[in-house]
C-alpha positions as CSV (number, residue, x, y, z in Angstrom):
1,M,-3.7,-4.3,20.0
2,K,-3.7,-2.9,16.5
3,D,-1.1,-0.3,15.5
4,F,-0.2,0.4,19.1
5,F,2.7,2.7,18.6
6,G,1.1,4.3,15.6
7,T,-1.9,5.3,17.7
8,I,0.2,7.3,20.0
9,N,0.5,10.7,18.4
10,E,1.9,14.1,19.6
11,Q,-1.4,15.1,21.2
12,R,-1.6,11.9,23.3
13,L,2.1,11.9,24.2
14,V,2.2,15.6,25.3
15,R,-1.0,15.2,27.4
16,A,0.4,12.1,29.1
17,L,3.7,13.8,29.9
18,G,1.8,16.7,31.3
19,D,0.2,14.3,33.8
20,Y,3.8,13.5,34.9
21,E,4.5,17.2,35.5
22,F,6.4,17.9,32.3
23,D,5.9,21.5,31.4
24,E,4.7,22.2,27.8
25,D,8.2,23.0,26.4
26,A,9.7,19.8,27.9
27,A,6.8,17.7,26.6
28,D,7.1,19.2,23.1
29,A,10.8,18.6,23.1
30,V,10.3,14.9,24.0
31,A,7.7,14.5,21.3
32,G,10.0,16.2,18.8
33,V,12.6,13.6,19.1
34,A,10.5,10.5,19.9
35,L,7.8,10.7,17.2
36,V,8.2,10.0,13.5
37,N,5.3,11.1,11.2
38,D,3.3,11.9,14.3
39,A,3.6,8.4,15.8
40,L,5.9,6.7,18.2
41,A,8.7,5.2,16.1
42,Q,9.0,1.4,15.9
43,G,12.5,0.4,17.0
44,F,13.3,3.4,19.1
45,S,14.5,2.5,22.6
46,T,12.3,5.3,24.0
47,S,9.0,4.0,22.4
48,P,8.1,1.2,24.9
49,F,8.8,3.5,27.9
50,L,6.8,6.4,26.5
51,S,4.0,4.1,25.5
52,N,3.7,2.9,29.1
53,I,3.4,6.5,30.2
54,V,0.6,7.1,27.7
55,F,-1.2,3.9,28.6
56,T,-1.1,4.5,32.3
57,E,-4.7,5.8,32.4
58,S,-5.9,2.9,30.2
59,D,-4.1,0.4,32.5
60,A,-6.0,1.7,35.5
61,E,-9.3,1.4,33.6
62,L,-8.5,-2.1,32.5
63,T,-7.4,-3.2,35.9
64,S,-10.7,-2.0,37.4
65,F,-12.6,-3.7,34.6
66,A,-10.8,-7.0,35.2
67,A,-11.4,-6.8,39.0
68,R,-15.2,-6.4,38.3
69,A,-15.1,-9.3,36.0
70,G,-13.3,-11.5,38.4
71,V,-10.1,-11.9,36.3
72,S,-6.5,-10.7,36.3
73,Y,-5.1,-8.3,33.8
74,T,-1.5,-8.1,32.7
75,R,0.2,-6.3,29.8
76,Y,3.5,-6.3,27.9
77,V,3.6,-3.4,25.5
78,D,0.6,-4.1,23.2
79,D,0.0,-7.7,24.4
80,L,-2.9,-7.8,26.8
81,T,-3.8,-10.9,28.8
82,F,-6.9,-11.6,30.9
83,S,-6.6,-14.7,33.1
84,G,-9.2,-16.3,35.3
85,P,-11.7,-19.1,35.7
86,Y,-13.0,-20.8,32.6
87,E,-16.5,-19.4,33.0
88,S,-15.2,-15.8,33.3
89,V,-12.9,-15.8,30.3
90,N,-15.3,-15.9,27.4
91,D,-16.6,-14.1,24.3
92,E,-18.6,-11.7,26.5
93,L,-15.4,-10.6,28.4
94,L,-13.6,-10.1,25.0
95,E,-16.4,-8.0,23.7
96,A,-16.5,-5.9,26.8
97,A,-12.7,-5.4,26.9
98,S,-12.7,-4.5,23.2
99,A,-15.5,-1.9,23.7
100,L,-13.6,-0.4,26.7
101,L,-10.4,-0.1,24.7
102,A,-12.3,1.5,21.8
103,D,-13.8,4.1,24.3
104,L,-10.2,4.8,25.4
105,G,-9.0,5.3,21.9
106,W,-7.4,2.0,21.1
107,S,-8.1,-0.8,18.7
108,V,-8.0,-4.6,19.2
109,N,-6.2,-6.7,16.6
110,T,-8.9,-9.4,16.1
111,G,-6.5,-11.5,14.1
112,K,-4.3,-12.0,17.1
113,T,-6.9,-12.5,19.9
114,R,-7.3,-16.1,21.2
115,F,-8.5,-18.1,24.1
116,M,-6.0,-20.5,25.8
117,R,-7.6,-23.2,28.0
118,R,-6.2,-25.5,30.7
119,G,-4.8,-28.7,29.3
120,K,-3.9,-27.0,26.0
121,P,-0.8,-24.8,25.1
122,Q,-0.8,-21.6,27.1
123,Y,1.7,-19.0,26.0
124,V,2.1,-15.3,26.9
125,T,4.8,-13.3,25.2
126,G,6.4,-16.5,24.0
127,L,6.6,-18.1,27.5
128,Y,4.7,-21.2,28.6
129,V,2.5,-20.2,31.5
130,G,0.5,-23.4,32.1
131,D,2.7,-24.4,35.1
132,S,1.8,-23.1,38.5
133,A,5.5,-23.1,39.4
134,G,6.0,-20.2,37.0
135,P,6.6,-19.3,33.4
136,H,9.1,-21.4,31.3
137,I,11.0,-21.1,28.0
138,P,9.2,-23.4,25.5
139,R,10.8,-26.8,25.0
140,S,11.6,-26.0,21.3
141,M,13.6,-23.0,22.3
142,K,15.4,-24.9,25.1
143,R,16.5,-27.5,22.6
144,L,17.7,-24.8,20.2
145,L,19.7,-22.9,22.9
146,R,21.3,-26.1,24.3
147,R,22.3,-27.2,20.8
148,E,23.8,-23.8,19.8
149,V,25.8,-23.4,23.1
150,Y,27.0,-27.0,22.7
151,F,28.2,-26.3,19.1
152,A,29.9,-23.1,20.2
153,S,31.6,-24.9,23.1
154,K,32.8,-27.8,20.9
155,Y,33.8,-26.0,17.7
156,G,34.4,-22.4,18.8
157,L,32.2,-19.5,18.1
158,R,33.3,-19.0,14.5
159,D,33.2,-22.7,13.4
160,A,30.0,-23.4,15.2
161,R,28.1,-21.4,12.5
162,L,29.5,-24.0,9.9
163,S,28.5,-27.0,12.0
164,S,25.1,-26.1,13.4
165,P,22.0,-26.8,11.3
166,T,20.5,-23.5,12.6
167,P,23.4,-21.2,13.3
168,M,22.8,-18.0,15.3
169,L,25.0,-15.0,15.3
170,H,26.9,-14.3,18.5
171,D,24.9,-11.3,19.7
172,R,21.6,-13.0,19.0
173,L,22.6,-16.1,20.9
174,N,24.0,-14.0,23.7
175,G,20.7,-12.2,24.1
176,W,18.7,-15.3,24.1
177,V,20.9,-17.0,26.7
178,H,20.7,-14.0,29.0
179,Y,16.9,-13.8,28.5
180,A,16.5,-17.5,29.4
181,A,18.6,-17.0,32.5
182,H,16.3,-14.1,33.6
183,V,12.9,-15.6,32.9
184,D,13.6,-19.3,33.5
185,P,16.4,-19.5,36.0
186,V,16.2,-23.2,36.6
187,F,17.0,-23.9,33.0
188,G,18.8,-20.7,32.0
189,K,21.4,-20.1,34.7
190,K,23.2,-23.4,33.9
191,L,23.1,-22.5,30.3
192,L,24.5,-19.1,31.0
193,V,27.5,-20.6,32.9
194,A,28.3,-22.8,29.9
195,W,27.9,-19.8,27.5
196,N,30.1,-17.5,29.5
197,D,32.9,-20.0,29.1
198,V,32.4,-19.9,25.4
199,A,31.9,-16.1,25.2
200,S,35.3,-15.5,26.8
201,R,36.9,-17.0,23.6
202,R,34.8,-14.8,21.3
203,Y,37.7,-12.6,20.2
204,A,40.4,-15.2,20.5
205,D,38.9,-16.8,17.4
206,R,39.8,-13.9,15.2
207,E,42.7,-14.2,12.9
208,S,45.6,-11.8,13.5
209,A,44.9,-10.2,10.1
210,E,41.4,-9.4,11.3
211,W,42.8,-7.7,14.3
212,D,45.2,-5.7,12.2
213,A,42.3,-4.5,10.0
214,I,40.3,-3.5,13.0
215,L,43.1,-1.6,14.6
216,E,43.8,0.2,11.3
217,D,40.1,1.2,11.0
218,I,40.2,2.9,14.4
219,N,43.7,4.5,13.8
220,F,45.3,2.6,16.7
221,P,48.9,3.8,17.1
222,E,51.4,1.1,15.9
223,D,53.9,2.0,18.5
224,W,51.6,1.7,21.5
């Protein structure tokens, strides 16, 4: 959808919270800290949760719409997916879904709408969904994660960034490895075991001078 968070203003948020039995003062207080320039703020940890509350009514309408059309409807934040037989997922379905969303007060980002057919790449939120066994991490990401964990294991976390052609910072790589273990366990859990062996040496790679500087920054007592 287009400008999903930006479309959620104070009026919509307060009304949706009222449906969840927030009194007016409580709803106004939430809106006061969660909105920036009368819109849900990008990057706030509260924004995805609150957007789900606001979109509850629309989810119900879209689920009913999909059932009538003979397709399945799923959503992750502003990424909507309609899945079903070839003859059911067509331009007519897209036009009807877009019209329904417009009636509900939302806009479709036409530049990011696409049809994915059997036998061709099928990705939803970055995961390959063309396998009936379940979603998988794309092969390119698997190769990248295997390589980065290998370099970290062989050279240590600090030196891996000098050896790898595509170095990833510790926190980013840590996040990707845990994500892979969650969404693609067959691949990701083995990777997580290898990564945990590396992660346990994260701080051991620091020079003692670095530790002295860190302890000084936090005023750690010298005689502890």
